[in-house]
N, C-alpha and C positions, 0 to 999 in steps of 0.2 A: 528404620527402613533404609535400605541401601539402594543406590542407583548405579547402574552399570554405565561406565563411560564408553562412548563409542567415538571412533575417529571420524571426523567429518572431512570428507574429501572435497577439494575445491572443484566447483563445477567444470565440466569439460570446456576447453577453450574453443575459439573460432578464429578463422583467418579471413580477413577482408582484403581482397586485392583491389586497390584503388588507383584509378588513373589520375595523376596529378595535373594533367594538362600540359601545354607546350612550354610553359615558363612563367607567364604572368600568373601570380598566385590568385588573382581575382577570377581566373577561368576555371577553378576547381568547382565541381558540382556541390550543391547544398548537401547531398547525401554524403559525399566524400568528407566535407567539413564536419558534419555531424559525427561521423565515425572517428575522425582524428581526435575530436574532443573527448572521446571515450576510450581511446587506445591505452593499452597497458604495455605493449611492445610495438615499436615502429621500426621496420626494416626499409630504409629508403635508398633511392638511387642517385646517381650523379646528376641526372637531368631533372630531378624533382626540386623545385624551388625551395630553398631552406626556410624561407619565410613561412611556409605551410606548417613547419614544425612548431611555430608559435601557438598553433591551435591545440597542440598535444599537451596533456597534463605534465607538469614538471616531474611528477613521480614516475612517469613511464620510463621504460628502458629504450634508449635510442641506439640503433645499429646501422652504421653506414655500410652499404653493400654496393657501392658504385663501381661502374666499369667505364673506362675511357678507351676509345679506339687506340690501339698501339701502346697503351700504358699498362701499368700493373693493376690487377683487379684486387679489390678488398676481399672478395670471396669468389670462388668458382661457382658456376650455376648449381652444381651438386651441393656445394656448401650452403648456398642460399636456401635451397629446397630443405635441407636438413634443419636450418635455423627455424624456418616456419613450422616444421613438424615438431621440433623439440619444445618450442615456446607454447605452441597450441596444446600439446599433450600435458604441459605443466599447468594448464587451466587458464591461460591468458587470452585476452582479446588482442589478437595480433593484426596489425595493419601493415600490409605490404604496399608501399607507396612507390609507384613507377611513373616515369615521365610519359606524357602523352596519353594514349589509350593502351591498357595492358595487353589487349588482344590484337593490336596492330603492330607487328614487328617488335613486340615487347617481351616475348617468351613467357607471357602470362599463362598461356595454355599449358606449357610444360610444368610450370609450378603448381598449377591446379591439379594436373594429372597426378602429381606426387601426393598432394593433399588428399585427393580422392582415394588413392591406393592405401593411405594410412587410416582411412575412415574418419577423417576430421571434417567438421562442418565448415562451410565456407560461403562467401558471397563475393561477387565481382561487381565493381562499380565502374562504369565506363568513364573515360575522360576525353577531353577535346584532343583529337589526334594532331600531331605536329604538321601533317600535310595540309589540312584545312586552315590551321592557324598561320602557317608560314605564308600560304597564298593570300589569305585575308589581310594579314598584317603587312604584306608587301603590296597590297592594292591589286590583287589578281583574283578574279572570280574563277574558280577552277572549272565551272561549267557556265555557259552563257549561250542562249538560244541562237545568237547570231554567229557563234563560233563553233561550239561543240555541245553535244548532248551525252558525251561519254567521258569517263575518267578512269584511270588505272593507277593503283598504288603498287609499287614494286620496290624491293630492296636492292641496294647496290652492294650488299655485303651478305652473301649467302653463307650457310654453314660450311666452313672450310674443310670439314671432314667428308662432305658429300663428293661422290665420284663425278657426277654430272650435274649441271645446272638444270633446274626444273622451270626456269624462266624461258618461255618461248619468244625470244626476241624477234624472230621472223614474223610472228603474228602480232606481237605487241607494237612494233614499230609504226604500223599504219592502222592497227585495230582499235586504238583509243585516241580520242581527240586530244585529251590532256593526259600526260604521264607525269606522276609525281614519284620521285625516286628518293627513298630514305637511305641514309648512310652511303651516299654515292660519290663523295668528294675524292677519295683515294682511287676509285676505279672510273672516274669521270672520262678520261681519254678512251677507255675501252667501251664504255656505255655509248658515248656519242658516235663512235665508229660503227658499233653494231646497229644503231638506229639508222644511220645514214646508209650503211651497206644493205639494210633490209628495206630500203625504200622511202625513209623519211627525208624530206628535203633538207639540205644543209643550211638553208635560210630560215628554218623553223626557229621562232623566238624561244629563248631559254632564260630563266631567272634562277639564281641561286640565293637562298636566304639563310643566313647564319643566326643562331640564337633567336629564333622567331618569338615575337611578343615580349621580349625583354628589352631593357634599356641598351643592351649591347647588340641589338639587332643590326644587321648590315646586309644590304641586298645589292647584287650586281646583275647586269643583263648582258646578253649576247645572243648568238645563234648556235645551232649545233656545231657549226664549223668553227666558231670562235670562242665558245664559252670556256673551254679548257685554258686557253691563254689568258682570258679575262680573269678567271679565278686565280691563276698563278700570280699574275701581276698585282691583284688586290690582296694576295696572301690570305685568302679565305680558307679557314681550317674547320674541321668538324667541331661541334655538331652543325650540320647544314643540310638543307633539302634542295633538290633540283626539280624545277617545274618546267616541263617541256610542252609547248603548244601555242596556238595562235592567241589564246586568252592572255598571254603575257603582254601583248600589245596594249591591253587596257590599263596596265600599270601607269602609263603616262597620264591617264585621266583620273584613276581611282586612288592612286597612292595617297595615303593619309597618315600612317603611323610615323614614318620617318620625317614627315614635314611639320610635325608639331613644334612649336616655338622653342621648347626647352629640350628637345630630343638631343641626345649625345652630350648633355650638360651634366656634370657631376656636381651635386649641390650638397654642401655640409649644413645640416640642421643641428643647431646647438641648444635647442630647448630641452626641458626635462623629458625623460622617456614617457611620462604620463601625458604630457602636453604636446609631444611632437607629432602625434598621429594626424591631427587636423592639417598642419602645415605640410607634412609629407604627402598626404593624400592629394592636396590641392596642387602641389608642385608636380607630382607624378601624373596627374590628370593632363598636364601640359607636356609630358614626355621626359621630365627630369629623372635622373638616376640619383636618388637621395641616399646620403651617407649620414647615419645618425650618430653624432658624437655629443652626447649629453654633457654639457658643461656645468649643469646645476643638478644637485640632488637636494630635494626638499625634505626637511625633517622638522618634527615638532620642537618647540623650545623646551628647555629643561624645567621651567617654572611657569605655571599658569595661574599663580596667585593673583597677579594684577588683573587678568581677564576675568577670573572668578569674581573678584571684587566689583568689576564693572558690571557683570551680570546682576549682582545683588543691588547695585545702585543705578540700574538702567534708566529709571524714570527721571533722573536728574539731568540726563543728556538731551539736548535739542537735536543733535545730529550724530549719526554714525556714518563714517566715511570708509568706503571700500576701494582700494587702489589696485587690486589685482585679483585674479581668479584664485590664487593660492590663499590669499587673505580670507576670501569667502569660504573656501573649503575648510580651512583649519579653524576658523571662527565657529562655524556651525558644528564641526566635529566635536569641539569642546562643549558647545552649548548642549548638544545631545547627551554627551557623557555626564553632564551635570544634572540630567533629568529634566531639562527644559526643552522648549521648542520655539518656533517662530512667534507664537502668541506672547511669549515672555518679552518680546522686543517692542510691544505696543508703547507708543509715546514718541520716541525720537523719529525725526525724518531720516530718510536713507539717501545717500549720494553714492554714485558709482563713477569711477574715473572714465569709463567708456562703455560702448555697447556690449562688448563681450562680457564684461564684469556684471553689467545690468542683467544680461540674459542668464548668467549663472545664478544671480539672486532670485530670479523667477522660479528656479528649481526648488527653492526653499519657501516659496509662497510670498516673496517680498518684491514689490515693484519699486524701483528707484524713483524718488521724488525729484532728483536732479542728476542730469548727465551733461557735462560741459560740451561746448562745441569742439574744443581741442582736448584730445584724450591724453592729457598729461597731468602731473601733479600741479604744475603752474596753472594749467587750464582749469582744473578743478578749484584751485584757490580763487582764481578770478571770478568764476561762476558763483562761488559761495559769497564772495564779497559783494557782487552785484545783487545777490538775494538778501542783502542786509545782515549777513552773518558777521558778527564782530564783537564789540564790547558786550560783555554779559553772556555770550553764547558758550555753552558747555558742549564740547565735542569729543567723541570717542573715535580714535583712529587705530583700528587693529591692522597690523602690517608685518613686514619682515623685521627680524631682529636688527639688521643693518639695511638702511634705505636712505634715499635722498631726504634731506631735512627741509627742502624748499616749501612743501605744503604746510607742515606744522608751524614753521617759523613765520611764514606769511600770515597765517591766521592769528598767531600769538601777537605779532606786530600790530594787527588790527584790533587787539583787545580781547580776543577769544581765549578761553581756558581749554587747552587741548590735552587730553590724556592719550599719549602714545603707548599702545599696548602690543608688544610682540606676540604673534601667534604662530609664527613659523620662522625657520632660518634656512638660508642657502648654504649648502656645503659642497665644495668642489668634489666631484666624483673622482675616483682613482681608476687607473688602468687605461690602456689603449693609447698612451702618449706616443710610443714608438711607432705604432701603426699610422697615427695621424701625421707625424713628422715625415715618415717615409713617403706618404702620399703627396705631401706638399713638395718634398724634394724632387720627386719624380714628375711633378707637374700634372698629377692626376685629378686635381680639384679645380673646378671652374668658378664656383661661386660659394661665398660664405654668407649665411643668414644669421643676423643677430636680432633678438626680440626683446632684449633688456640689457642694461649696462652690466649686470652681473654675468651674462653670457659672454660678453666681450672680455672682461677681466679674467674670468675663469678659462676661457679659450686661450688667452695669452699665456696663462700659467701652464696649460697643457702643452702648448707649443714649446715653451721653455727656451726661447731664443736667448743667446748669451748677451746680445746687444741689439740696438735698433737696426744696425746694418744687416745683421743676420735675419732679423724679422722682415725687413724690406725685401731681402733676397728670397725668402721663403714664400712671401705673398706677392711677389712681383707681377705675376700674371693672373692673380686671383681677383675676381670682381667681388665687392663687398656690398651687401644690402643691410640697411638698418631700419628698424620699424618706425622710429621716430627721432625727434631732435635730441632727446636726452641720451638715447643709445648712440646716436651719431656723434654726439659730443665726446662720449667716452672713447669711441673709435679714433676720432681725430686727435684727442689728447694722447693717445698711444702712438702717435706718429704715422697713422695709416689714413687712407683716403676712402671716403664713402662714395660709392658710385651710384647707388640706388636708394631712394628714400621716398616712401609714399606721402601724399598730402594728408591723408587720414591714417591714423595709427592703428590699423587693424590688420589681422592676418590676411583677410580677403584683399584689402587694398595693397598690402605688401606683395602678394602673389601677382596681382594684376599689374603692378608697376614693374615687377621683374619680367613678366611676359612682354610688356610693352617695350622694355629695354632691349630685349633680344630680338623682337620683331623689327624694331627700328634700326638696330645695328647688330645683326646676327653674327657677324664675323669679328666683332670688336673684342679686343683683348688689351690688357694694360701693356704698354710698351716697357 
């Protein structure tokens, strides 16, 4: 019997036009995030936050189609339209990611018209428009019953091919309580003149907000009569929005975003990429602009024979000591690979160096029997000795291939038998050295955060200063935060100064101490 082969066509594609929001990646809709996670082709704009691309599968095709005012365009509008058509006709799930809301001065309607003309299926997902975001993040309610019940959105940059403007400035000037002008920086002198000429008071309050909802946000205030000069003196460039109306007065009361304690502070996070998210999220919550320079790459060790033997002899141990999150992760990863699970660890007591490590153990069904008051190797050793761990005690210590010897040596000196078993290793990551050095040279970094001694040593390797004088010069105006005394000691032994160190050695306490530092001395810089 023979079977006839038939060509299977790829299903028809679809275009999703998604509003990326005003800049803060947290402001994208859940629907937008869901579709990004399933995209096969992404065509994204200059104003769409690049962090949103982290949601997209790495197998997807990424196409930058950004446009900057007065600059070169990656594609013409006709070229963008054709990209969407071609990739959708090839059977792909195409996401068109546009800043703000795609249907508010985003030319989204033009793109969809082309999609419809080609008979391609589509969906439009709205986004938080820049007008409401700029006002809200500048502390300005664009409507308020004590000031106005009307608002108008208008572009300051109409289609240059149009013969006449279709903005009726004579009616707009006094017809709306609040006027929000998109793309109006270059034409600001003309706009303010028209509003005044058509009856709006020259004393009307005006705010201009640049890069709304991002760490680069900057806001200035004036009146219709003065705002052009204010913008010029402050060197405000696009992208920025102009907000005109009495509601601008409320900024003095409601302004919140730019008053956060870490706003305008550029902070380097040196943790591994896998572990950086918690620290980054907490710092960003207080307004920091976080730069992730991972100084550690975690890898498994080349030989797990000692750990496998420890699994086989697990009942001979009285204690298993976990001194890091990575130790927990790689220990259990190997345990599972060996066909075992947490039940196989019955017998020994469990100790964790700190609360975070103890919480990680809970994910595997184990509750730590001992957590020291001080979350360090020395603190754990002291707590174990106070618990009468010593002569005759058999202890398993899964840890990094290279780590401090204080804990095992202290226990051995007390008569314990300690099996140190490497379960992972720290490997300095490659790349981005020049970028980091350039930012230090330009003075673009305010704060360095170190969460372990290895982050310090690997950071110094990345900086690659030729001598201590060059290192001091590079970090002259950079504040340094260390999570605990061991990390701080590594910093000081390198010839640097620790400015911030929490009393408790956790990420939460580190962030809180950093916030307190800037609240108490917001203008402090190293001399």
